[in-house]
C-alpha positions in Angstrom: -0.3 0.1 0.0 3.1 2.3 0.1 2.4 3.1 -3.8 -0.7 4.9 -2.5 2.0 7.7 -1.1 2.6 8.4 -4.3 -0.9 10.2 -5.2 -0.9 12.4 -2.1 -0.5 15.2 -4.8 -2.2 14.0 -7.9 -6.0 13.4 -7.0 -6.3 13.1 -10.5 -4.7 10.4 -11.3 -5.7 8.9 -8.1 -9.3 9.4 -9.1 -8.4 7.5 -13.0 -6.7 4.8 -10.5 -10.6 3.6 -10.1 -11.9 4.3 -13.1 -9.6 2.1 -14.7 -10.7 -0.6 -12.0 -14.0 -0.4 -13.3 -13.4 0.4 -16.7 -16.4 -1.4 -18.7 -18.7 -0.4 -16.4 -17.4 3.3 -16.9 -17.4 3.1 -20.6 -20.8 1.7 -20.8 -22.0 4.7 -18.8 -20.4 7.6 -20.7 -21.5 6.1 -24.2 -25.1 5.9 -22.8 -24.5 9.8 -21.0 -23.3 11.1 -24.5 -25.7 9.6 -26.9 -28.4 10.6 -24.7 -27.2 14.1 -25.2 -26.7 13.8 -28.8 -30.6 12.0 -29.1 -31.7 15.2 -27.2 -30.0 17.8 -29.7 -31.0 15.8 -32.8 -34.8 16.2 -31.5 -34.3 19.4 -32.6 -33.1 19.3 -35.2 -36.1 16.7 -36.4 -38.3 18.9 -35.3 -36.4 21.7 -37.5 -37.8 19.0 -40.4 -40.8 19.1 -39.3 -41.5 22.8 -39.5 -40.0 22.8 -42.6 -42.0 19.9 -44.0 -45.3 21.7 -42.8 -44.9 24.0 -45.5 -45.6 21.5 -47.9 -49.0 20.9 -48.2 -50.3 17.4 -47.5 -46.6 15.5 -47.5 -46.3 12.2 -46.6 -42.8 13.1 -45.1 -44.5 14.6 -42.0 -44.6 11.3 -40.5 -41.5 10.2 -41.5 -39.8 13.5 -39.6 -42.5 12.4 -36.9 -41.2 9.0 -36.2 -37.4 10.0 -36.3 -39.2 12.9 -33.5 -40.8 9.8 -31.4 -37.2 7.6 -31.8 -34.7 10.2 -30.5 -37.0 11.1 -27.7 -37.5 7.0 -26.7 -33.7 6.7 -27.0 -32.7 9.7 -25.4 -35.2 8.6 -22.1 -33.6 5.0 -22.2 -30.1 5.7 -22.5 -30.2 8.0 -19.2 -32.0 5.0 -17.6 -29.3 2.5 -18.6 -26.4 5.3 -17.5 -27.8 5.6 -14.0 -28.9 1.9 -13.5 -24.9 1.3 -14.5 -23.7 4.0 -12.5 -25.9 3.3 -9.1 -23.6 -0.1 -9.0 -20.4 1.1 -9.9 -20.4 4.5 -8.5 -21.3 2.9 -5.2 -18.4 0.6 -5.7 -16.0 2.6 -6.0 -16.5 4.5 -2.7 -15.8 0.9 -1.1 -12.5 0.6 -3.4 -11.4 3.7 -2.1 -12.3 3.4 1.6 -10.8 -0.5 1.3 -7.5 1.1 0.0 -7.1 4.3 2.7 -7.9 2.0 5.4 -5.3 -0.3 4.3 -2.6 2.4 4.0 -3.6 4.1 7.5 -2.8 -0.1 9.1 0.4 0.4 7.5 1.5 2.9 9.8 3.4 2.1 12.6 1.5 2.6 16.3 3.8 5.8 16.9 1.5 7.7 13.8 -1.4 7.6 15.2 -0.1 9.0 18.7 0.7 12.1 16.7 -2.2 12.2 14.6 -6.1 12.8 15.6 -8.1 9.5 14.9 -11.5 11.4 14.9 -9.5 13.8 12.1 -8.2 10.6 10.2 -11.6 8.5 9.9 -13.2 11.7 9.6 -11.2 12.5 6.2 -11.4 8.7 5.3 -15.2 8.8 4.9 -14.9 12.2 3.5 -12.3 11.2 0.8 -14.7 8.7 -0.7 -18.0 10.7 -0.2 -16.2 13.8 -2.3 -15.1 11.1 -4.6 -19.1 10.0 -4.8 -19.6 13.4 -5.6 -16.9 14.2 -7.8 -17.6 11.1 -10.6 -21.7 12.0 -10.0 -21.2 15.7 -10.9 -18.8 14.9 -14.3 -21.3 11.9 -15.4 -24.6 14.0 -14.7 -23.7 17.4 -14.2 -20.7 18.3 -16.4 -20.4 15.8 -19.5 -24.2 16.7 -20.7 -23.8 20.2 -21.3 -20.3 20.1 -22.4 -21.4 17.5 -25.4 -25.1 19.6 -25.5 -22.7 22.6 -26.3 -20.2 21.2 -28.8 -23.3 19.3 -30.6 -25.5 22.4 -30.6 -22.6 24.1 -31.8 -21.9 21.5 -34.6 -25.9 21.6 -35.9 -25.5 25.5 -35.5 -23.6 24.9 -38.4 -25.9 23.9 -40.8 -27.4 27.0 -40.5 -24.6 29.2 -40.8 -20.4 28.0 -40.8 -19.3 31.9 -39.8 -22.0 31.3 -36.4 -20.5 27.8 -35.4 -17.2 29.5 -35.5 -18.0 32.4 -33.5 -19.6 30.1 -31.0 -16.4 27.6 -31.2 -14.0 31.3 -30.2 -16.4 32.6 -28.0 -16.8 29.0 -25.8 -13.4 28.4 -25.6 -12.3 31.7 -24.7 -15.1 31.6 -21.6 -14.2 28.1 -20.9 -10.4 28.9 -20.3 -11.5 32.2 -18.5 -13.6 30.1 -16.1 -11.5 27.2 -14.9 -8.5 29.7 -14.9 -10.5 31.9 -12.4 -11.5 29.1 -10.7 -7.7 27.4 -10.4 -7.4 30.4 -9.1 -9.2 30.2 -5.6 -7.9 26.9 -4.8 -6.4 28.7 -1.8 -9.9 29.1 -0.4 -11.3 25.7 -1.1 -8.3 24.0 0.5 -8.8 26.1 3.7 -12.8 25.5 3.2 -11.9 21.6 3.4 -9.4 21.9 5.7 -11.8 23.7 8.7 -14.1 21.2 7.3 -12.0 18.1 8.6 -11.5 20.4 11.6 -15.0 19.8 12.6 -15.7 16.2 11.9 -12.4 15.3 14.0 -13.7 17.6 17.5 -17.0 15.7 17.1 -15.5 12.3 16.9 -13.1 13.0 19.4 -15.3 15.1 21.7 -18.4 12.3 21.8 -15.7 9.3 21.7 -14.4 10.8 24.9 -17.6 12.3 26.7 -17.3 10.3 29.8 -13.7 12.3 30.4 -14.8 15.6 29.3 -18.0 15.1 31.8 -16.0 14.1 34.5 -13.5 17.0 34.3 -16.4 18.9 34.0 -15.2 20.3 30.5 -18.7 20.6 28.5 -19.3 24.0 28.5 -15.3 24.5 27.7 -15.9 21.9 24.7 -19.4 23.7 23.8 -17.2 26.8 23.4 -14.0 24.9 21.3 -17.0 23.4 18.7 -18.7 26.6 18.1 -15.3 28.7 17.6 -14.2 25.4 15.0 -17.6 25.7 13.8 -17.3 29.7 12.9 -14.0 29.5 11.5 -15.4 26.3 9.1 -19.0 28.6 8.4 -16.6 31.7 7.0 -14.1 29.7 5.3 -17.1 28.1 3.3 -18.8 31.5 2.8 -15.4 33.2 0.9 -15.5 30.4 -0.7 -18.7 30.4 -2.3 -18.8 33.8 -3.3 -15.6 33.7 -4.9 -17.4 31.1 -6.8 -20.3 33.0 -7.1 -18.2 35.5 -9.0 -17.6 33.4 -11.8 -21.2 32.4 -12.1 -22.4 36.1 -12.6 -19.8 36.5 -14.9 -20.9 33.5 -17.1 -24.4 34.4 -16.8 -23.8 37.7 -18.4 -21.5 36.1 -21.2 -24.2 33.8 -21.8 -27.2 35.9 -22.1 -25.1 38.0 -24.6 -24.1 35.2 -26.2 -28.0 33.9 -26.5 -29.2 37.4 -28.1 -26.6 37.6 -30.5 -27.5 34.2 -32.3 -30.8 35.0 -32.0 -30.7 38.3 -33.7 -28.3 36.7 -36.2 -30.7 34.4 -37.2 -33.2 36.8 -37.8 -31.2 38.5 -40.0 -30.5 35.7 -42.2 -33.8 35.2 -42.4 -35.5 38.4 -43.6 -32.2 38.0 -46.3 -33.8 34.9 -47.2 -30.7 32.8 -46.4 -32.5 30.7 -43.5 -35.9 29.0 -43.4 -38.9 29.2 -40.6 -37.0 25.8 -39.4 -33.4 27.4 -39.1 -34.9 30.4 -36.9 -36.4 27.9 -35.1 -33.6 25.7 -34.8 -31.2 28.1 -33.8 -33.6 29.2 -31.2 -34.1 25.9 -29.5 -30.3 25.3 -29.7 -29.4 29.0 -28.5 -31.5 28.3 -25.3 -30.0 24.5 -25.0 -26.1 26.5 -24.9 -27.9 28.8 -22.1 -29.4 26.0 -20.0 -26.3 23.4 -20.4 -23.5 26.5 -19.6 -25.6 27.6 -16.6 -25.7 24.4 -15.4 -22.2 23.9 -16.6 -21.4 27.0 -14.0 -23.4 25.7 -11.3 -21.0 22.2 -11.4 -18.4 23.5 -11.3 -19.2 25.1 -8.4 -19.6 22.3 -6.7 -17.4 19.9 -8.2 -14.4 22.8 -7.5 -15.5 22.8 -3.5 -15.6 18.8 -3.4 -13.0 18.2 -5.4 -10.5 21.0 -2.9 -11.8 18.5 0.0 -10.9 15.1 -1.7 -7.4 16.8 -2.5 -6.9 18.0 0.4 -7.9 14.4 2.4 -5.6 12.8 0.0 -2.5 14.9 0.8 -3.4 14.1 4.6 -4.0 10.4 4.6 -1.4 9.2 1.8 1.7 10.0 4.3 4.4 7.8 3.3 5.1 4.3 5.9 7.8 5.3 7.9 8.6 2.0 9.5 8.8 -0.8 6.3 9.8 -4.3 6.7 12.4 -5.6 5.4 12.6 -7.6 2.1 14.0 -10.9 3.8 11.7 -10.6 6.7 10.0 -13.9 7.9 6.4 -14.4 8.9 6.1 -14.6 12.8 6.0 -18.4 14.2 4.1 -18.6 17.5 5.4 -20.8 20.1 8.8 -21.0 21.2 9.5 -17.4 20.9 12.6 -15.5 21.7 13.1 -11.6 22.2 16.4 -10.3 21.4 17.9 -6.9 21.9 21.5 -7.0 19.8 23.5 -3.5 20.1 20.4 -1.2 20.1 21.0 2.4 20.2 17.7 4.7 20.3 16.2 8.0 21.0 13.2 9.7 21.1 13.0 12.4 18.2 14.6 16.0 19.4 15.9 13.9 22.8 19.3 12.9 24.2 20.0 9.1 23.6 17.9 6.8 25.5 19.8 3.1 25.0 23.2 2.7 24.0 24.2 -0.5 22.7 21.1 -2.2 25.0 22.2 -6.2 25.1 19.7 -8.7 26.2 18.1 -12.2 25.2 14.7 -13.4 26.9 13.9 -17.0 26.1 10.7 -18.6 25.5 9.7 -19.3 28.9 11.4 -17.1 31.2 9.6 -14.4 33.5 11.5 -11.4 33.8 10.7 -8.1 35.4 12.1 -4.5 34.6 12.7 -2.5 37.8 13.9 1.0 37.5 13.6 4.6 38.0 11.3 6.6 36.0 12.5 7.8 32.5 14.7 4.9 32.7 13.1 3.1 29.6 11.3 0.2 31.1 8.5 1.4 29.2 10.3 2.1 26.2 11.5 -1.3 25.8 8.0 -2.7 25.4 7.8 0.2 22.8 10.3 -0.7 20.2 9.3 -4.4 21.0 6.0 -3.1 19.3 8.1 -0.8 16.8 6.2 2.1 17.5 9.9 3.5 16.4 12.9 2.3 14.6 15.9 2.2 16.1 19.6 4.2 15.2 21.6 1.3 15.1 21.7 -2.9 16.4 18.8 -5.3 15.7 15.8 -6.0 17.7 14.6 -9.5 16.7 10.7 -11.6 17.5 12.2 -15.3 16.5 12.9 -19.1 17.5 16.3 -20.1 18.0 16.8 -19.5 14.2 17.3 -15.7 14.7 14.7 -15.1 11.4 13.3 -11.4 11.6 9.6 -10.8 11.2 7.2 -9.0 9.5 6.1 -5.5 11.4 2.3 -6.4 11.1 3.3 -10.0 13.0 4.7 -8.3 16.3 1.4 -7.5 17.8 0.3 -11.0 18.2 3.0 -10.7 21.1 1.9 -7.7 23.0 0.1 -9.3 25.6 1.6 -12.0 26.1 5.7 -11.2 25.4 6.8 -14.2 27.3 5.3 -17.5 26.8 
């Protein structure tokens, strides 16, 4: 699981890791959504054909256009249901994969890691990471991909009326997308601050509730209330700053989109007056213009949520995917039960930023022996057991939990002999 640490600064690569695990299901989901959006846009073109056909008296072609509209509407709705059916199991499965992997990564840390970290914050971040990934994946499929594809398809069909109009739409759309994402990226510090404050609230809740008997025993309820209120206030302030920044983006986007839609409608009406566009063309551009307006508006709304959830997801990964400081030797053997000796050979150890505690410490406790440790406070009695459980690595020497062959064992197996270190 050490390989997960390489994703701490690469949230997108971490996300794609789980997409690849269920690649077939994701291909079905994306394919169904894209095809459904295409059916929706082509439906508007089919309506344009119906309008143009109505200009021809008693034309049988009207029924062909009608059949096309019905088929496209049915395809649109059924494909959405297919994508939703597959997505329900796939996206939930991804959250399970993420939580299992993060749990395994956390349990690979040495015990000292959990002393320095808040258990409540760690557990809340595991859940927050899985939930954020679930939300981001859902929003990408249901709220980001459809408006993006709708805009692309709409521009393509506008090209059937006027190439110049379609080219202008492409230029404006690319400029607007580039500007929005650049501005969204500039607000990352605000979104990261909100994610950190939100994790702190979750951690405080877990820790206080988990230790509520101690808090009450020492009369600390009022103090914890005040501390929690202050934590929530900081989280709310950070969230408001994040939301207001993104709301400025949405306001600018709305103004540009409204102006763009008005320009499209005026342009096609001028073409109609000049005899270069039919009534069906006018209706097509009107409906497509409204589609682009609604699609980009939905995209702007989704950008707000996905940016915040993405920031929370990335921040949680940075905190969770810390490399394991203690690692097993490649030749370490599995611990054998019974007949085990404990050997310290020339062990040198000091706690971080502290003087040396043990200098070439040697002793051996054989299987079946009963040994007592006696000494002054601070003499290292507890530290021997801490090292025995590998809370820390030693500076030099060897600590062996072995049979008479003196084979080293895996760190994960050491805890099995803590309760009865001597048999």
